[in-house]
C-alpha positions as CSV (number, residue, x, y, z in Angstrom):
1,X,6.8,-41.6,5.2
2,X,7.7,-38.0,4.8
3,X,5.3,-35.7,3.0
4,X,7.2,-33.7,0.3
5,X,7.5,-30.0,0.9
6,X,5.7,-27.6,-1.5
7,X,8.2,-25.9,-3.8
8,X,6.9,-23.0,-5.7
9,X,10.4,-22.0,-6.8
10,X,13.2,-24.5,-7.4
11,X,15.9,-24.5,-4.8
12,X,18.6,-24.0,-7.4
13,X,17.1,-20.8,-8.8
14,X,19.9,-18.4,-9.9
15,X,18.1,-15.4,-11.3
16,X,20.3,-12.3,-11.5
17,X,18.1,-9.6,-9.9
18,X,21.0,-7.2,-9.5
19,X,21.5,-6.6,-13.2
20,X,18.1,-4.8,-13.3
21,X,19.1,-2.1,-10.7
22,X,20.3,0.2,-13.5
23,X,16.7,0.1,-14.8
24,X,14.7,-0.1,-11.6
25,X,16.3,3.0,-10.0
26,X,15.6,5.4,-12.9
27,X,12.1,4.0,-13.4
28,X,11.3,4.4,-9.7
29,X,12.8,8.0,-9.7
30,X,10.6,9.0,-12.7
31,X,7.5,7.4,-11.2
32,X,8.1,9.1,-7.8
33,X,8.4,12.5,-9.6
34,X,5.2,11.9,-11.4
35,X,3.5,10.8,-8.2
36,X,4.6,14.0,-6.5
37,X,3.5,16.2,-9.4
38,X,0.1,14.5,-9.3
39,X,-0.2,15.2,-5.5
40,X,0.6,18.9,-5.9
41,X,-1.4,19.5,-9.1
42,X,-4.2,17.0,-9.1
43,X,-4.5,16.7,-5.3
44,X,-6.2,14.0,-3.2
45,X,-9.9,13.2,-3.1
46,X,-10.3,13.8,0.7
47,X,-13.2,12.0,2.2
48,X,-15.7,13.3,4.7
49,X,-13.4,12.3,7.5
50,X,-10.9,15.0,6.6
51,X,-12.9,17.8,5.0
52,X,-16.1,17.6,7.0
53,X,-19.6,17.2,5.6
54,X,-22.3,14.5,5.3
55,X,-22.2,11.1,3.7
56,X,-25.5,9.5,2.9
57,X,-25.7,6.0,1.5
58,X,-29.0,5.1,-0.1
59,X,-30.6,2.2,-2.0
60,X,-33.3,2.6,-4.6
61,X,-36.5,0.7,-4.0
62,X,-37.7,0.9,-7.6
63,X,-34.8,-0.7,-9.4
64,X,-31.6,0.8,-10.8
65,X,-31.0,4.4,-9.4
66,X,-31.5,7.2,-11.8
67,X,-28.4,9.3,-11.1
68,X,-29.4,12.1,-13.5
69,X,-32.7,12.6,-11.8
70,X,-31.2,12.5,-8.3
71,X,-28.5,15.0,-9.3
72,X,-31.2,17.4,-10.6
73,X,-33.1,16.9,-7.3
74,X,-30.0,17.6,-5.2
75,X,-29.2,20.7,-7.3
76,X,-32.5,22.4,-6.2
77,X,-31.5,22.1,-2.5
78,X,-28.8,24.8,-2.5
79,X,-26.3,22.7,-0.6
80,X,-23.3,23.4,-2.7
81,X,-21.4,20.8,-4.8
82,X,-23.3,17.7,-3.9
83,X,-21.6,14.6,-5.3
84,X,-23.4,11.4,-6.2
85,X,-21.6,8.1,-6.9
86,X,-23.0,4.7,-7.9
87,X,-21.2,1.7,-6.3
88,X,-21.8,-2.0,-5.9
89,X,-25.3,-2.8,-7.2
90,X,-27.1,-0.4,-9.7
91,X,-29.5,0.4,-6.9
92,X,-26.8,1.8,-4.5
93,X,-25.8,5.4,-4.4
94,X,-23.4,7.4,-2.2
95,X,-24.3,11.1,-1.7
96,X,-21.7,13.5,-0.4
97,X,-22.9,16.8,0.9
98,X,-20.2,19.4,1.5
99,X,-19.6,21.1,4.8
100,X,-22.4,23.6,5.5
101,X,-21.9,27.0,7.2
102,X,-23.5,27.0,10.6
103,X,-22.0,24.1,12.4
104,X,-23.7,20.8,13.3
105,X,-27.2,22.3,13.2
106,X,-26.7,23.2,9.5
107,X,-25.4,19.7,8.7
108,X,-28.4,18.1,10.3
109,X,-30.6,20.5,8.4
110,X,-28.9,19.5,5.2
111,X,-29.6,15.8,6.0
112,X,-33.2,16.7,6.5
113,X,-33.4,18.4,3.1
114,X,-31.9,15.4,1.4
115,X,-34.3,13.0,3.1
116,X,-37.3,15.2,2.2
117,X,-36.2,15.5,-1.4
118,X,-35.7,11.8,-1.9
119,X,-38.7,10.8,0.1
120,X,-39.7,7.1,0.5
121,X,-38.2,6.1,-2.9
122,X,-35.0,5.0,-1.2
123,X,-33.8,3.2,1.9
124,X,-31.2,5.1,4.0
125,X,-28.5,2.6,4.8
126,X,-25.9,4.9,6.3
127,X,-25.7,8.6,7.4
128,X,-22.4,10.1,8.7
129,X,-21.9,13.7,9.7
130,X,-18.4,15.0,10.4
131,X,-17.8,18.6,11.7
132,X,-14.9,20.8,10.4
133,X,-13.0,20.7,13.7
134,X,-13.1,17.0,14.0
135,X,-12.1,16.5,10.3
136,X,-9.1,18.8,10.8
137,X,-7.9,17.0,13.9
138,X,-8.4,13.6,12.2
139,X,-6.2,14.7,9.2
140,X,-3.5,16.1,11.5
141,X,-3.4,13.0,13.7
142,X,-3.4,10.8,10.6
143,X,-0.3,12.5,9.2
144,X,1.4,12.5,12.6
145,X,0.8,8.8,12.8
146,X,2.4,8.1,9.4
147,X,5.5,10.2,10.4
148,X,5.8,8.4,13.7
149,X,5.5,5.0,12.0
150,X,8.3,5.8,9.6
151,X,10.5,7.2,12.4
152,X,9.8,4.0,14.5
153,X,10.8,1.8,11.5
154,X,14.1,3.7,11.1
155,X,15.0,3.4,14.8
156,X,14.0,-0.3,14.9
157,X,16.1,-1.2,11.9
158,X,19.1,0.9,13.1
159,X,19.3,-1.3,16.2
160,X,18.6,-4.6,14.5
161,X,20.9,-4.0,11.5
162,X,23.6,-1.6,10.5
163,X,22.8,2.0,9.5
164,X,23.0,1.1,5.7
165,X,20.2,-1.4,6.1
166,X,18.0,1.0,8.1
167,X,18.5,3.8,5.5
168,X,17.8,1.4,2.7
169,X,14.5,0.2,4.3
170,X,13.6,3.8,5.0
171,X,14.0,4.9,1.4
172,X,12.1,1.8,0.2
173,X,9.2,2.6,2.5
174,X,9.0,6.2,1.5
175,X,9.1,5.1,-2.1
176,X,6.1,2.9,-1.4
177,X,4.2,5.7,0.2
178,X,4.9,8.2,-2.6
179,X,3.8,5.9,-5.3
180,X,0.7,4.8,-3.4
181,X,-0.3,8.4,-2.8
182,X,0.3,9.2,-6.5
183,X,-1.9,6.2,-7.4
184,X,-4.7,7.6,-5.1
185,X,-4.3,11.0,-6.7
186,X,-4.4,9.7,-10.2
187,X,-7.6,7.7,-9.8
188,X,-9.1,10.0,-7.1
189,X,-9.6,7.3,-4.6
190,X,-11.2,8.5,-1.4
191,X,-8.6,9.5,1.1
192,X,-10.1,9.0,4.5
193,X,-9.3,7.2,7.7
194,X,-9.3,3.8,6.1
195,X,-6.7,5.1,3.6
196,X,-4.4,6.0,6.5
197,X,-4.9,2.5,7.8
198,X,-4.0,1.1,4.4
199,X,-0.8,3.2,4.2
200,X,0.2,2.0,7.6
201,X,-0.5,-1.6,6.6
202,X,1.6,-1.2,3.5
203,X,4.5,0.2,5.6
204,X,4.3,-2.8,7.9
205,X,4.0,-5.4,5.1
206,X,6.8,-3.9,2.9
207,X,9.0,-3.7,6.0
208,X,8.4,-7.3,6.9
209,X,9.3,-8.4,3.3
210,X,12.4,-6.2,3.3
211,X,13.6,-7.5,6.8
212,X,13.3,-11.1,5.6
213,X,15.6,-10.4,2.7
214,X,17.9,-8.2,4.8
215,X,18.2,-10.9,7.5
216,X,19.3,-13.4,4.8
217,X,21.8,-11.0,3.4
218,X,23.3,-10.4,6.9
219,X,23.6,-14.1,7.5
220,X,25.4,-14.8,4.2
221,X,27.6,-11.7,4.7
222,X,28.9,-13.2,8.0
223,X,29.3,-16.7,6.6
224,X,31.1,-15.9,3.4
225,X,33.7,-13.2,3.9
226,X,34.9,-13.1,0.3
227,X,31.6,-13.5,-1.7
228,X,30.9,-10.4,-3.9
229,X,28.1,-8.3,-2.6
230,X,26.1,-8.6,-5.8
231,X,26.2,-12.4,-5.5
232,X,25.1,-12.2,-1.9
233,X,22.1,-10.1,-2.8
234,X,21.1,-12.5,-5.6
235,X,21.5,-15.6,-3.5
236,X,19.5,-14.0,-0.6
237,X,16.6,-13.0,-2.8
238,X,16.5,-16.3,-4.6
239,X,16.6,-18.3,-1.4
240,X,13.6,-16.3,0.0
241,X,11.7,-16.2,-3.4
242,X,9.4,-19.1,-2.6
243,X,8.3,-17.6,0.7
244,X,7.7,-14.2,-1.0
245,X,5.6,-15.7,-3.8
246,X,3.4,-17.8,-1.4
247,X,2.9,-14.8,0.9
248,X,2.0,-12.4,-1.9
249,X,-0.4,-14.8,-3.6
250,X,-2.3,-15.4,-0.5
251,X,-2.5,-11.7,0.4
252,X,-3.6,-10.9,-3.2
253,X,-6.4,-13.4,-3.1
254,X,-7.7,-12.0,0.2
255,X,-7.5,-8.4,-1.1
256,X,-9.3,-9.3,-4.3
257,X,-12.1,-10.7,-2.3
258,X,-12.3,-7.5,-0.2
259,X,-12.1,-5.3,-3.3
260,X,-14.9,-7.0,-5.2
261,X,-17.2,-8.1,-2.4
262,X,-16.3,-5.9,0.6
263,X,-18.6,-3.1,-0.2
264,X,-18.1,0.7,-0.5
265,X,-17.1,1.1,3.1
266,X,-13.7,-0.5,2.6
267,X,-13.4,0.1,-1.2
268,X,-10.7,2.7,-0.8
269,X,-8.8,0.5,1.7
270,X,-8.8,-2.6,-0.5
271,X,-7.9,-0.6,-3.7
272,X,-5.0,1.1,-2.0
273,X,-3.8,-2.2,-0.4
274,X,-3.9,-4.0,-3.8
275,X,-1.7,-1.4,-5.4
276,X,0.6,-0.8,-2.4
277,X,1.2,-4.4,-1.3
278,X,0.9,-6.4,-4.5
279,X,2.4,-4.1,-7.1
280,X,4.7,-1.6,-5.2
281,X,5.7,-3.5,-2.0
282,X,6.8,-6.7,-3.9
283,X,8.8,-4.7,-6.4
284,X,10.4,-2.4,-3.9
285,X,11.8,-5.1,-1.6
286,X,13.6,-6.9,-4.4
287,X,14.6,-4.1,-6.9
288,X,15.0,-1.1,-4.6
289,X,15.7,-2.1,-0.9
290,X,18.3,-4.8,-1.7
291,X,20.3,-3.0,-4.5
292,X,20.6,0.1,-2.4
293,X,23.0,-1.8,-0.1
294,X,25.6,-1.8,-3.0
295,X,25.5,2.0,-3.2
296,X,25.7,2.4,0.5
297,X,29.0,0.5,0.6
298,X,27.9,-2.8,2.3
299,X,30.5,-5.4,1.5
300,X,32.8,-2.9,-0.2
301,X,35.9,-4.5,-1.7
302,X,34.3,-7.9,-2.3
303,X,33.7,-7.4,-6.0
304,X,37.2,-8.6,-7.0
305,X,37.3,-11.6,-4.7
306,X,36.8,-15.3,-5.2
307,X,34.6,-16.5,-8.0
308,X,33.7,-19.9,-6.4
309,X,31.9,-18.4,-3.5
310,X,28.3,-18.8,-4.9
311,X,29.0,-22.3,-5.9
312,X,30.4,-23.1,-2.5
313,X,27.3,-21.6,-0.9
314,X,25.1,-23.9,-3.1
315,X,27.1,-27.0,-2.1
316,X,26.8,-26.2,1.6
317,X,23.1,-25.6,1.3
318,X,22.7,-28.9,-0.5
319,X,24.5,-30.7,2.3
320,X,22.4,-29.0,4.9
321,X,19.1,-30.4,3.4
322,X,17.6,-33.4,5.3
323,X,18.0,-36.7,3.5
324,X,15.0,-38.2,1.8
325,X,13.4,-41.3,3.2
């Protein structure tokens, strides 16, 4: 007895994705421009990892934390623009103390002032001190890592596919990064080392999804010499749609668990991943990476060829399925 396979999407799906390319490209261009404007005008909310300073995570012992009272207390310490943020439970507060002039000794002194001001009314769950030199190096190395990752992706795809595929995937990945950074700027999500890890993960995930579709496109291009390129792209996306949906749903469930129950330490990572993987990565692979091949001249001259090619493909795929027992 053969166990039936799980079919999220019917095998005979014929959704015309390519007709939306005249909408998806202008929309993506506008969103990318908005994201870049946000980056240059609104900026990113750099975390302690990149700007230096002290991060103190406390938990109130006497019930919900009184942020107004704590801000007033911090304001008397002359430590600059101290930021307080409530997260998770009402008792949890994150205190960010800016970089103090005087090096590490001044930072340790600032921590002492905060502890003395808050006294025994809170539990100190985490204290992190990052100096200015370390933070600058971390930011520089993070940016270099992103650039090297994009370059490595381009070289890898250039060898595995033709240059049109490599350039299409490159544009799609940069599109993902631009929109994700715009999202982080808009909502002022902490941009720290975990955010760099999230961006690199988004690159890898989006690339994997794109390569799966590209590999299917290349297979059908070689098999059907006269099938129009738009039909090839539609057939390729439809034939991998079930795999894409299952993958994205499972990843989304895992990220939602991290976002709601993972705590503040990975909040920026999980929020960035939810946007970059679930919203941007899925959309980009189908509506940006694949249609770009039409404009790069892949399969040029096929548009006026045989009309029966898609039907022929479906017949062959049906014959190739194993017989039911």
